[in-house]
N, C-alpha and C positions, 0 to 999 in steps of 0.2 A: 647526424652528429648534432649535439646540443649547441645552442648559442653560447658564446663566451660569457654572456651575462647570466646564463642559467645556473643558479646556485643550488638547485634541488639536490637534497641529500638522497642518495640511492644506495641500495644494498648490492654488493658484488660478491664474487666467489671468495675473495680474501676475508670478507666479513664473516661468512659462514664458517670459515676455518679458525678465525681469531677468537670467537666467543663460544664457550661451551653452552650446551642446552641445560638449563637448570630446571629441575623438577622439585616441586614443593615436598618436603619431608612429611611423613604421616603425622608426626607430632612435633611441629616446629617449635623451637625455643627462640628467645629474644634475638640472638645473633642471626637467625634465619630470616628475620623480618626486616632487618635494617639494610637499606640500600641494595635491594635485590629485585630483579625482574624475573619472573618465572614463566616458562611456557606452560600455561595452565588454563583450565576451563573454570571460569568463575563460578558457574552454577554447581560444580562438583567440589572444587578445591576450597571454596570459602568456608566450608564446614570444618576444615582442618585448622583454621586460624584460631588462636586463643581468644577467649572472651575478653572484651574491653582492652584490646591491644593496640588500637590505632586512634590517632587524635582527629584526623580529618579525612573524609572520603570525597574525592572529586572524580566523576566519571562521565563518560560519553558513550553509553551503551549502543550497540548496533540497532538501527531503526529497521527492523525486519518485518514490519506489517505489510509493506507493499513490494519490497525488493530484496534481492539476494545481497550478501555482503562478503567481501573477501574472495577467496578461491573456492567457494562452495561449502566452507565450514559452517556458515550461518545462512540457512535457507530462508526464503520468504515463508512467513507463517501467518495464520489468521489472527485477528485481534484477541480472540479467546485464548489461543495458545501463547501469544505474547504476554498476556496478563498473568497466566500461570507461571511462565518462565521468569518474568520480572518479579513476581511475588516472592519467589524462592530466594533470589539473591538479595533483594531489599531487606527481607526478614533477617538474613544472615548479616547484612551490614549493620542492622540494629544491634545484633548480638556482639559484634566485635568492636564497636565504637565505644570510646570512653564516655563517662557521664557528661563531661563538658565539651564533647565533640560535636561536629557538624557534618552534614552530607550535602553535596551539590550534585545534581543530576542534569546534564545537558540533554535536551530531547527536542525533536521536531514537533510541529503542531498536531500531526496525526496521532502520535502516541502520548502527547502531553497530558491529556485528561486521565489516562490510565496510570501514569506515573504519579500524578497528583493524588489520586485516590489511594494508591498503595503507600505513599509516604504518610498520608494521614492515618493509615492503619497502624503504622509502626513507629512514627516519629511525631514531633511537634512541628507542623508546617509554619515556617517563618515568613517566606516571601516567594514571589514569582518574579524572576528577573527576565527581561526580554532584551536580547541583543541583536543589533542590526549587522548582518553578515556582509553586506555589500557585495554579495555574490549569489547568483541563482539563475536558474533557467527560466526563460520566458515561456508563456503558454498562450495559445490562440484563444482559448475560452476560459481563462482564469487569470487571477492576479499573480504576478511573479512573486515567488516565495524567497525572501531574503532576510528572514528573521528566525530565531530559535528561542526556546524557553530554557531557563536554568532554574530548577526548583531547589530552594534552600530550606533545609529542615534541620532540627536539632534533636538530641536525645532527651534533654531536659531543658528547663528554663534558665539554667546556669551554664552558659556557654561562652567560649572565647569569641570576642569581636573587637578588633583593634580599630575603633572608629577613627581616631586621629590620624592613623597611618593611611587611610583611604579617602580622606576628605578631598574635595575637589575645589580648585580655584575658579571662581566665576566673577564676571563683571558685576558691579553693583548698579542696579537700576535706580534704586532710591537711596542715595547716600545720607542716611540719617546722622545727626550729630547730637551729642549730649548737651546739657545746659551750658557747659563751659565752651562749647563750640568744637569739641574734639570728635573725630570720627568714631561712630558707634559700631563696633564689630566689623570694621573694614579698614583697608590700608590704601594709601595713594603712592604710586611710584611712577615717575616719568609721565605724569598726567593721567595715568590709568588707575581707576578706583576698583579694587577687587576685595573679595573676602573668601575665606576658606569655609565651604559649606558641606553639609551632609551629602553623601553620594546617593543617587537615586537608583531605582530598579529598572531604568531604561538606559541601556548602554549603546551609544551610537559612535563611539570613537575607536572601534576595533575593526581590524581588517583580516579576513581570511588569508593565510600565507599563500603567496603566489611565487612563480618560478624564479623571479629575480631576488627573492628574499633569502638570506642565509638560513633561516629556520624552516624553509619549505622542504617537504618530503614527498614521497610517492603515495602517501596515505590519502585516500579520497575524502575523509571527513576530519582532517587535522584542524585542531583549534589553535587560535593565536596564543603565543606565550603571554602576551599582555593580559589576556582574559584570565588565564590560570594564575598569573602573578597577583592580580587583584583579589582573587578568592583566597589564595594561600596567605597573603599579607593580612587580610581582614580576619580570617578564621583559624589562624594557628600562630604559635610563637616559635622562635628559633629552637631547634632541637626536637621539634615535634615530628611525629611519624605521619606522613601523608600517603594515603593508599588509593590506588586506582585499579579496580578489578577488570577494567577493559582498557588497557594501557595504550593500545594502538601504536602510534609513532613515538611515544615516550614523552610527550609534552609535559605531562604532570610531573614526571620524575626529573626532567631537565630543569624545570622552573623551581621545584622543591630544592634541588641541589644548589642552584644559584642563590636561593634565599636562605641557605644554611638550615634546611630541614632535612630529615631523613625521608627516604621514599621506599615504597613497596608497590609492586605492580604485577598483575597477571595479564598475559596476552595469549590468545588461542591460535592466532595465525603465525606460523613460523617466520614468514617474510617480515612481518611487522615486529616480531620479537627481536630479530637481529637488527632491524632498523632502529628500534629503541635503544638497544645495547650500544650501537654505534654513536648515536647522539649523546648518550650519557657519558661515554668515554671521552668525548670532545668537550664536555662541560666541566667547569671548575667551581668550587665553592667560592663565594665572594670574599670570604675572610680566611678560608682554609682551616676553620675551627673544627670541622667534623671529619671523622675518618670514613673513607668510602672504599673499602677493600675491593680490589678487582677493577676499579675505575680510576683511582688516583694515579 
């Protein structure tokens, strides 16, 4: 029996009966793209999505170079096969994203170089974000791995980036003043001198969800909602369509809904498909401005 403090979201028999299995239509129209999670294979079903139909893509593809994933659906493959597999869906992502759209791909260090090269092939690479996971297994003859990369790329040089919404408050080390003696680009409150500064590409303030957190699920590679929130806030506007071709536990959809964006997702594993549906059902839009049929 789980501890009373264990808040992990799990899938039960009732959940399998509550939500229907959605399959992507052969020729989907706009209503098929808004606020839907499909039981789908990204490498096959991405070809069905209309050209330039999504505003932002955020995804955490399975890291299958050295290990199996899920219930055997995604097997361990060699690096050459991984590159061929990833090349196909990244090319399709370039086709379906709007001209001012962005793509973010979370990946581990082993596959990071492959993803970088493929993004350069189809997109304009903008940055490499490294985030500290604060979780990882120790090794007797290696360094403990507790970081991951997030590659940020765009379709064109004209893309959405809401800088002011993601600026970070930091302490002022050198509190400069203008000629009149007034603070220059900083504020003082309760004796603390701070300024709002540009966000960096090193993220150390994020925590992988664990068992006592309400957002935690049974998914082995779940990303923090705070991480996805930062990306969606920066690279999309309200009402935009955020797509995740490897939805997993549904974090991208959950955060998109909370931030008043539309969501679309594919998930190949049935267990995680239902897990995502359950989380989305429990989530509400922050202002209630968007219609979300089947979840409201």
